[in-house]
C-alpha positions as CSV (number, residue, x, y, z in Angstrom):
1,X,-11.7,-76.1,50.4
2,X,-9.9,-74.2,47.9
3,X,-6.4,-74.8,47.6
4,X,-3.9,-72.8,45.4
5,X,-1.6,-74.4,43.2
6,X,1.8,-73.9,43.1
7,X,2.5,-70.4,42.7
8,X,2.9,-68.7,39.0
9,X,3.7,-65.6,38.1
10,X,3.1,-63.5,34.9
11,X,5.7,-64.2,31.9
12,X,6.4,-61.7,30.5
13,X,7.0,-59.9,35.0
14,X,9.6,-62.8,34.5
15,X,10.9,-61.4,31.9
16,X,11.5,-57.9,32.4
17,X,13.4,-58.8,35.4
18,X,15.7,-60.7,33.3
19,X,14.1,-64.0,33.1
20,X,15.0,-66.3,30.4
21,X,13.8,-69.3,29.4
22,X,15.4,-73.7,29.3
23,X,14.5,-76.0,26.6
24,X,15.1,-80.0,28.4
25,X,14.5,-82.9,26.7
26,X,12.2,-85.9,29.1
27,X,14.5,-87.5,32.3
28,X,17.0,-84.7,32.6
29,X,17.7,-82.9,35.6
30,X,16.3,-79.8,36.4
31,X,17.8,-79.7,39.8
32,X,20.3,-82.2,41.6
33,X,19.7,-83.4,45.7
34,X,22.5,-81.5,47.1
35,X,23.4,-78.6,44.6
36,X,22.4,-74.6,45.8
37,X,19.0,-72.7,45.0
38,X,19.9,-70.4,42.1
39,X,16.9,-69.5,39.8
40,X,12.6,-69.7,40.5
41,X,11.9,-72.4,38.7
42,X,8.0,-72.6,36.0
43,X,7.0,-74.3,34.2
44,X,5.4,-72.7,31.2
45,X,5.0,-76.6,29.2
46,X,6.1,-79.7,29.8
47,X,6.0,-82.3,32.9
48,X,8.2,-82.7,35.9
49,X,9.0,-84.9,38.5
50,X,10.1,-84.5,41.9
51,X,12.0,-87.0,43.6
52,X,14.8,-88.1,45.6
53,X,16.3,-91.7,46.0
54,X,16.8,-93.4,49.7
55,X,20.6,-94.4,50.5
56,X,18.8,-97.8,48.9
57,X,18.6,-96.1,45.6
58,X,14.9,-96.0,45.9
59,X,13.0,-93.6,44.7
60,X,10.5,-91.3,46.5
61,X,8.0,-88.6,44.1
62,X,6.6,-86.0,46.2
63,X,5.3,-84.5,43.5
64,X,4.7,-85.0,39.6
65,X,3.8,-80.7,37.8
66,X,2.6,-79.2,34.3
67,X,1.6,-76.6,32.9
68,X,2.7,-73.0,34.7
69,X,3.4,-74.3,37.7
70,X,7.1,-73.4,40.0
71,X,8.5,-75.7,42.2
72,X,11.8,-75.2,44.7
73,X,10.4,-72.1,46.0
74,X,10.6,-72.6,49.7
75,X,14.2,-73.3,49.5
76,X,15.5,-70.0,47.5
77,X,14.2,-68.8,51.3
78,X,16.8,-70.4,53.2
79,X,21.0,-72.1,53.1
80,X,19.5,-74.6,52.7
81,X,20.9,-77.0,50.2
82,X,18.3,-78.9,47.6
83,X,17.2,-82.2,49.4
84,X,15.7,-83.1,46.2
85,X,15.5,-83.2,42.4
86,X,13.4,-81.5,39.8
87,X,13.4,-83.9,36.9
88,X,11.5,-83.4,33.5
89,X,9.0,-86.5,32.5
90,X,8.8,-84.8,28.8
91,X,10.9,-82.2,26.4
92,X,9.9,-78.7,28.3
93,X,10.5,-74.8,28.4
94,X,11.1,-73.7,32.1
95,X,11.0,-70.2,33.1
96,X,14.7,-69.6,35.2
97,X,14.7,-66.4,37.5
98,X,17.7,-65.9,38.5
99,X,17.8,-65.8,43.0
100,X,18.5,-62.3,43.5
101,X,16.2,-60.9,40.2
102,X,13.4,-62.4,42.4
103,X,13.7,-60.9,44.8
104,X,13.9,-57.9,43.5
105,X,10.6,-58.8,42.3
106,X,9.0,-59.4,45.0
107,X,10.5,-56.0,46.9
108,X,8.8,-54.2,43.7
109,X,5.4,-56.6,44.5
110,X,3.9,-57.1,47.0
111,X,1.1,-58.9,46.4
112,X,3.1,-60.9,44.3
113,X,4.5,-61.9,48.1
114,X,1.6,-62.1,49.4
115,X,0.1,-64.6,47.9
116,X,3.6,-66.8,47.2
117,X,3.3,-66.7,51.3
118,X,-0.3,-68.2,51.1
119,X,0.6,-70.5,48.4
120,X,3.0,-72.2,51.7
121,X,1.3,-72.0,53.7
122,X,-1.7,-73.9,52.0
123,X,1.3,-76.5,51.8
124,X,2.9,-76.9,55.3
125,X,-1.4,-77.4,56.2
126,X,-1.4,-80.0,53.6
127,X,1.9,-81.7,54.1
128,X,0.5,-81.7,58.4
129,X,-2.4,-83.9,56.7
130,X,-0.3,-85.9,54.9
131,X,1.9,-87.0,57.9
132,X,-0.9,-87.6,59.7
133,X,-3.0,-90.2,57.4
134,X,0.1,-92.0,57.2
135,X,0.1,-92.7,60.7
136,X,-3.6,-94.5,60.6
137,X,-3.5,-98.4,60.4
138,X,-6.9,-97.5,57.3
139,X,-4.6,-97.9,53.9
140,X,-8.2,-95.2,52.4
141,X,-7.7,-92.7,55.1
142,X,-3.4,-93.2,54.1
143,X,-4.5,-93.3,50.4
144,X,-6.9,-90.3,50.8
145,X,-4.1,-87.9,52.8
146,X,-1.7,-88.3,49.8
147,X,-3.9,-87.7,47.0
148,X,-5.1,-84.6,49.0
149,X,-1.5,-83.8,49.5
150,X,-1.1,-84.1,45.7
151,X,-4.6,-82.1,44.7
152,X,-3.1,-79.5,46.7
153,X,-0.8,-77.9,44.3
154,X,-3.6,-77.1,42.0
155,X,-6.6,-75.5,41.3
156,X,-9.3,-77.5,40.4
157,X,-11.9,-78.0,43.2
158,X,-14.3,-80.1,41.4
159,X,-15.0,-83.5,42.5
160,X,-13.1,-86.2,40.4
161,X,-11.1,-83.3,38.2
162,X,-7.5,-84.6,39.5
163,X,-5.4,-86.4,37.5
164,X,-3.1,-89.3,40.0
165,X,-0.6,-89.0,38.0
166,X,1.6,-91.9,40.3
167,X,1.6,-95.3,39.2
168,X,-0.2,-98.1,41.8
169,X,3.5,-99.3,43.3
170,X,4.9,-95.0,43.6
171,X,1.9,-95.1,46.3
172,X,2.2,-98.2,47.7
173,X,5.6,-96.7,48.3
174,X,4.5,-93.5,49.2
175,X,3.0,-94.9,51.9
176,X,4.0,-97.7,53.4
177,X,1.8,-100.0,51.6
178,X,1.5,-103.2,49.5
179,X,0.3,-102.9,46.2
180,X,-1.5,-105.8,46.2
181,X,-3.5,-103.6,48.9
182,X,-3.6,-100.3,47.5
183,X,-5.3,-101.6,44.4
184,X,-8.1,-103.3,46.6
185,X,-8.5,-100.1,48.6
186,X,-8.6,-97.8,45.3
187,X,-11.8,-100.4,43.8
188,X,-13.3,-100.1,47.5
189,X,-12.8,-96.0,47.6
190,X,-14.5,-96.5,43.9
191,X,-17.4,-98.0,45.2
192,X,-17.5,-95.4,47.4
193,X,-17.6,-92.6,44.9
194,X,-14.1,-90.9,47.3
195,X,-12.7,-91.4,43.7
196,X,-12.8,-93.1,40.4
197,X,-10.6,-95.3,37.9
198,X,-11.6,-94.8,34.2
199,X,-9.0,-96.7,31.3
200,X,-6.7,-97.6,35.1
201,X,-6.1,-93.2,35.7
202,X,-7.5,-92.5,38.8
203,X,-9.3,-89.2,38.9
204,X,-9.8,-87.3,42.8
């Protein structure tokens, strides 16, 4: 199945509607849980982590995004506050377009509006697939569901073309398994040619 990456809008078009570029140091918050969505964000370069912390301070990572990907888009269409954080993992440059100007852009460019709806629909589909996977008692099904979800944010269809940028412990935390079970299952999945592990990096 062809997947669609997080929305990417031409940088010059964003600038024509008043977008600005802000530079961040590693480990800086772009927005925090509880902030109001006020901007369309698109990563020009760098790496951004989307996460939240539970009441005990435990971190849950939702995704790790790279160059040209947008984030937090769907919250612009609600009156809800962010339930997540966006944090840089490296020095990053982010294109910021005010919410009202973003809606003007969509009105004047219906093709982008259509692509955005398509993107949201794809992510909703993979969210549902991941939820179904998490209900499975089989570790390999849970891991595959997570990887399919993460890969859905990127335009890479080829086998073993997507680098899973999560530690074994982070994978375990996300899908409710012990880290030893994750390590053992990943090795088995590699033997079954479902993924590759090269220099300890997981390629799906």
